[in-house]
C-alpha positions in Angstrom: 63.7 -26.9 -10.3 63.9 -29.5 -8.6 59.9 -29.2 -8.3 59.5 -29.0 -12.0 61.6 -31.5 -12.6 59.9 -34.3 -11.2 56.7 -32.9 -12.1 58.0 -34.0 -15.7 59.0 -37.1 -14.4 55.9 -38.3 -13.3 53.9 -36.9 -16.4 56.4 -39.0 -18.4 56.2 -41.8 -16.6 52.3 -41.1 -16.7 52.2 -41.0 -20.3 54.8 -44.4 -20.3 51.6 -46.2 -18.4 49.1 -45.2 -21.2 48.7 -47.0 -24.3 46.2 -46.2 -27.5 45.3 -48.7 -29.9 42.6 -48.9 -32.7 40.3 -51.4 -32.9 38.9 -52.5 -36.5 36.4 -54.9 -37.3 38.4 -58.1 -37.9 40.2 -61.1 -35.6 41.4 -60.1 -31.9 43.7 -57.0 -32.2 47.1 -57.1 -30.2 47.0 -54.3 -27.8 50.5 -54.3 -27.3 49.8 -54.4 -23.6 51.6 -56.6 -21.4 49.7 -57.5 -17.9 50.8 -58.1 -14.6 48.7 -60.2 -12.0 46.8 -57.4 -9.9 47.4 -55.0 -12.8 44.4 -52.3 -11.7 43.8 -50.4 -15.6 41.5 -48.4 -17.0 39.8 -49.1 -20.4 38.2 -46.6 -22.2 36.8 -46.3 -26.1 35.2 -44.4 -28.3 34.0 -44.4 -32.1 31.7 -45.9 -33.6 30.1 -49.2 -36.2 28.1 -49.7 -38.8 25.9 -52.6 -39.0 23.6 -54.4 -41.1 20.4 -52.8 -42.0 22.2 -49.1 -42.0 22.3 -49.7 -37.8 25.2 -48.3 -36.1 26.5 -49.0 -32.3 29.3 -47.3 -29.9 31.4 -49.3 -27.2 28.8 -50.4 -25.5 27.0 -52.8 -28.2 23.8 -52.9 -30.0 21.2 -53.9 -27.3 20.3 -57.6 -29.2 16.9 -58.2 -30.8 14.8 -61.4 -31.5 17.1 -62.5 -34.3 20.2 -62.6 -32.1 18.6 -65.3 -29.5 20.4 -68.1 -30.9 23.6 -66.1 -32.1 27.1 -67.7 -30.3 28.7 -64.6 -29.9 32.3 -64.4 -27.9 30.4 -62.2 -25.1 27.0 -63.3 -24.9 25.7 -61.5 -22.9 27.6 -58.7 -24.5 25.6 -56.3 -27.4 26.4 -56.7 -30.8 29.2 -54.5 -31.9 30.3 -54.1 -28.1 34.0 -53.7 -27.4 35.4 -56.9 -25.4 38.8 -58.1 -24.4 40.6 -60.7 -22.9 44.1 -62.0 -21.5 46.0 -64.1 -23.5 45.7 -65.4 -26.9 45.0 -68.9 -25.9 41.6 -70.2 -26.6 40.8 -70.8 -23.4 41.3 -67.0 -22.4 38.0 -66.0 -21.3 36.3 -62.9 -23.0 34.9 -59.9 -21.2 32.6 -57.2 -21.7 35.3 -53.5 -22.0 32.4 -51.5 -23.5 32.7 -47.4 -23.4 34.2 -47.9 -19.9 36.0 -50.6 -17.9 38.3 -50.4 -14.7 40.1 -54.0 -14.6 42.2 -56.0 -12.1 44.2 -58.0 -13.8 43.7 -61.7 -12.7 46.6 -63.4 -14.6 49.5 -62.1 -16.3 49.1 -62.0 -20.4 49.4 -59.8 -23.5 45.8 -57.8 -23.6 43.7 -58.2 -26.8 40.7 -56.4 -27.7 37.8 -57.1 -30.8 33.9 -56.4 -31.8 31.6 -58.3 -30.0 30.1 -60.2 -33.3 29.5 -63.5 -35.3 31.3 -64.2 -38.4 28.2 -63.8 -40.1 27.4 -60.0 -38.7 28.3 -57.2 -41.0 30.1 -54.5 -39.4 32.4 -51.5 -40.4 34.4 -49.2 -38.6 36.9 -48.3 -35.6 36.8 -48.1 -32.2 40.0 -45.8 -30.6 41.0 -47.1 -27.3 42.7 -45.8 -24.5 44.6 -48.2 -21.6 45.0 -46.2 -18.9 46.9 -48.1 -15.8 46.3 -46.8 -12.4 48.5 -49.5 -10.7 51.0 -52.0 -11.2 50.9 -55.7 -9.7 54.5 -57.3 -8.6 57.1 -57.6 -11.5 58.0 -61.1 -9.9 55.2 -63.0 -10.0 54.2 -65.1 -6.8 57.0 -68.0 -6.4 55.8 -71.1 -4.6 57.9 -73.6 -2.1 56.3 -76.8 -4.0 57.2 -78.7 -0.6 54.0 -76.9 0.5 51.7 -78.6 -2.3 50.0 -81.5 -1.6 52.1 -84.6 -2.9 50.6 -86.4 -5.6 52.0 -90.0 -6.7 51.4 -92.6 -9.1 50.1 -95.1 -6.1 47.6 -92.5 -5.6 46.9 -92.2 -9.7 46.7 -96.0 -9.3 44.1 -96.2 -7.0 41.6 -94.3 -9.4 39.7 -96.4 -12.3 41.1 -95.6 -15.6 37.9 -94.9 -17.0 34.5 -94.4 -16.1 31.3 -96.8 -16.6 27.8 -96.1 -17.5 24.9 -97.9 -15.3 25.2 -101.0 -17.6 28.7 -100.6 -16.6 30.3 -100.4 -19.9 34.0 -98.9 -19.4 33.5 -95.4 -21.2 35.8 -91.6 -20.8 39.5 -92.2 -19.7 39.8 -90.5 -15.8 41.9 -87.8 -17.6 43.1 -84.8 -14.6 42.9 -84.4 -10.7 43.0 -81.6 -8.5 43.5 -81.2 -4.7 41.6 -78.7 -2.9 38.3 -78.2 -1.1 35.5 -78.2 -2.3 34.1 -74.8 -2.9 38.1 -73.8 -3.9 37.9 -75.9 -6.8 34.6 -75.0 -8.4 35.5 -71.9 -7.5 38.4 -71.8 -9.6 36.3 -73.9 -12.5 34.2 -70.9 -12.2 36.8 -68.3 -12.5 37.9 -70.4 -15.7 34.5 -69.9 -17.6 32.8 -73.3 -16.6 29.1 -74.0 -15.5 27.5 -76.3 -13.7 25.7 -78.4 -15.9 22.0 -79.3 -15.3 21.1 -82.8 -14.0 17.3 -83.2 -14.7 16.3 -83.2 -18.8 12.8 -81.9 -17.4 14.2 -79.1 -15.8 16.4 -78.3 -18.3 14.2 -77.7 -21.1 11.9 -75.5 -19.1 15.5 -73.5 -18.2 16.3 -73.3 -21.4 12.7 -71.9 -22.7 13.5 -69.2 -19.3 17.2 -68.3 -20.7 15.9 -67.8 -24.0 13.6 -65.4 -23.2 15.9 -63.7 -21.2 18.1 -63.3 -24.1 20.7 -66.0 -22.5 22.4 -68.6 -24.4 21.8 -71.5 -22.8 24.8 -73.2 -21.5 24.2 -75.6 -19.5 22.3 -78.5 -21.1 22.2 -81.7 -19.1 25.0 -84.2 -19.8 24.3 -87.8 -19.2 25.9 -89.6 -15.2 28.7 -91.9 -15.4 29.8 -93.6 -12.9 33.6 -93.4 -10.8 34.4 -95.4 -7.5 30.8 -96.9 -7.4 29.0 -93.4 -7.5 27.7 -90.8 -10.5 29.2 -88.0 -11.2 29.5 -85.2 -8.0 29.7 -82.2 -10.4 29.3 -82.1 -14.5 30.6 -78.8 -16.1 30.6 -77.4 -19.4 32.6 -74.0 -21.1 31.4 -71.6 -21.5 29.8 -72.1 -25.4 25.9 -71.0 -26.1 23.6 -73.4 -27.6 24.4 -72.7 -31.7 27.7 -74.6 -30.9 26.0 -77.2 -28.1 26.5 -80.0 -30.3 30.8 -78.9 -29.9 30.9 -78.5 -25.9 33.9 -78.7 -23.8 32.6 -80.9 -20.7 33.7 -82.8 -18.0 32.3 -84.8 -15.1 34.1 -84.6 -11.5 34.3 -86.6 -8.5 35.7 -86.4 -4.8 38.1 -89.6 -4.5 37.5 -91.6 -1.6 41.1 -91.0 -0.2 42.8 -87.9 0.2 46.4 -86.2 -0.4 47.9 -84.7 2.5 45.2 -83.9 4.1 43.0 -82.7 1.3 40.3 -83.7 -0.9 41.5 -85.1 -4.2 39.3 -84.4 -7.0 39.0 -87.0 -10.4 37.9 -85.8 -13.8 37.3 -87.3 -17.1 37.5 -84.5 -19.5 36.0 -84.8 -23.5 35.4 -82.4 -26.2 32.2 -83.1 -28.0 32.5 -82.2 -31.7 28.9 -83.4 -33.1 26.4 -86.2 -33.1 26.8 -90.0 -33.3 24.6 -93.4 -33.1 24.7 -95.1 -30.0 26.4 -98.4 -29.9 24.3 -99.5 -27.0 21.0 -98.7 -28.5 20.9 -97.1 -31.9 20.0 -93.8 -30.3 21.8 -90.6 -30.6 24.4 -89.2 -28.9 27.1 -86.7 -29.0 30.6 -88.0 -30.4 33.6 -87.0 -29.0 36.9 -85.6 -30.7 38.8 -88.8 -30.5 42.2 -87.5 -29.4 41.4 -86.7 -25.9 44.4 -85.3 -24.7 43.2 -81.8 -26.4 40.3 -81.7 -24.0 42.6 -82.5 -21.5 44.9 -79.9 -21.9 42.1 -77.3 -22.4 40.9 -77.9 -19.3 44.7 -77.0 -17.6 45.1 -74.2 -20.0 41.4 -73.3 -19.4 42.4 -73.3 -15.2 46.1 -71.7 -15.6 44.1 -68.8 -17.1 43.1 -67.8 -14.0 46.3 -67.2 -12.2 45.2 -69.7 -9.4 47.2 -72.9 -10.6 50.7 -72.9 -8.9 51.6 -76.3 -10.7 50.4 -78.1 -14.1 52.5 -81.5 -14.3 51.9 -85.4 -15.2 52.0 -88.9 -14.1 51.8 -92.2 -16.2 49.2 -94.4 -14.1 51.2 -98.3 -14.0 48.5 -99.4 -16.6 48.0 -96.2 -19.3 44.8 -96.2 -21.0 45.7 -95.3 -24.4 43.4 -96.8 -27.0 39.6 -97.7 -26.2 35.9 -97.0 -26.9 33.7 -95.0 -25.0 30.9 -96.6 -23.4 28.6 -95.2 -26.5 31.2 -97.0 -29.1 32.9 -94.1 -30.1 36.8 -95.0 -30.2 39.1 -92.8 -28.6 43.0 -92.3 -28.6 45.7 -91.0 -25.6 49.0 -91.0 -24.0 47.6 -92.5 -20.8 49.1 -89.9 -18.9 46.8 -87.5 -15.8 46.9 -84.1 -15.5 47.9 -82.9 -11.9 46.8 -79.1 -11.5 48.4 -77.9 -8.4 46.2 -74.8 -6.9 48.2 -72.1 -4.9 48.0 -72.3 -1.2 45.1 -70.1 0.0 47.8 -68.4 2.5 50.0 -67.7 -0.7 47.2 -65.8 -2.4 46.2 -63.5 0.2 49.7 -62.9 0.4 50.4 -61.8 -3.1 47.1 -59.3 -2.7 
């Protein structure tokens, strides 16, 4: 009897760890599943969608044809109609392919959302029946961190950083609006995990690479950005959030410089982030340049949210410089406004991450 009772208990526990949800064509569907960091789960799906011109597909999606090359799908490497997911409802949450089956180890805590990989203009009808089954659960309580172990960032440090970057002629441009201490590899890996990609620096190479990417049915995400100067040199890295070529006029992008000083023995990376929302006239030469969202604080917050979504960020905080930059113009002549604060992004110490795993 005790054995039977134990088996019934285990069966009930397993059932409680399984969730069924139907995903119809439309917006993101809330699965009702809350994930912990390091949860291991298997997502499986069945069903079919009817697409335009009598085509149909299952959860794996339909191979992209020539007409699909320039379409901007939520998961651009996946096929039309594929089942996709994301953790969290934030616009900075990075979607991923689920397909017919996926084993997922949750990189962060959050609600699981599911959807169909398509553009707003793609016609589709149907439902996927999805089963979410936990194989193991991560720790119930999130990893806590002793803030005294984080590098100390002070207003005096922030004041040592120029408030704005400059172009090659010395014209002041974008605000410096965030800093992140840490080793080069860790910082870049965190941005990569958050969906940011390195941007080409050579325009001729970018053109060639763009053609190659088109031929391989991949959207070209790394169009070059202009080189701006801080600490007497151009950016060490240019990064853009992964938006396909269709929305190249509207990309999230940032520049990173390594500061000439450290914070508690760690490198300090200084960033200037803006959001391209179209094209504008360049006041310097009457040419065409990208137009930025004048509320540059929104892009600062997007950077913070995107990195926080990775589960690698221990703390987000703000420091207001002694002389904040609140109203100004970019090097190309566009106006922008800000509350002047600098976002401080603190990563978990590597020892903390290792212990949690």
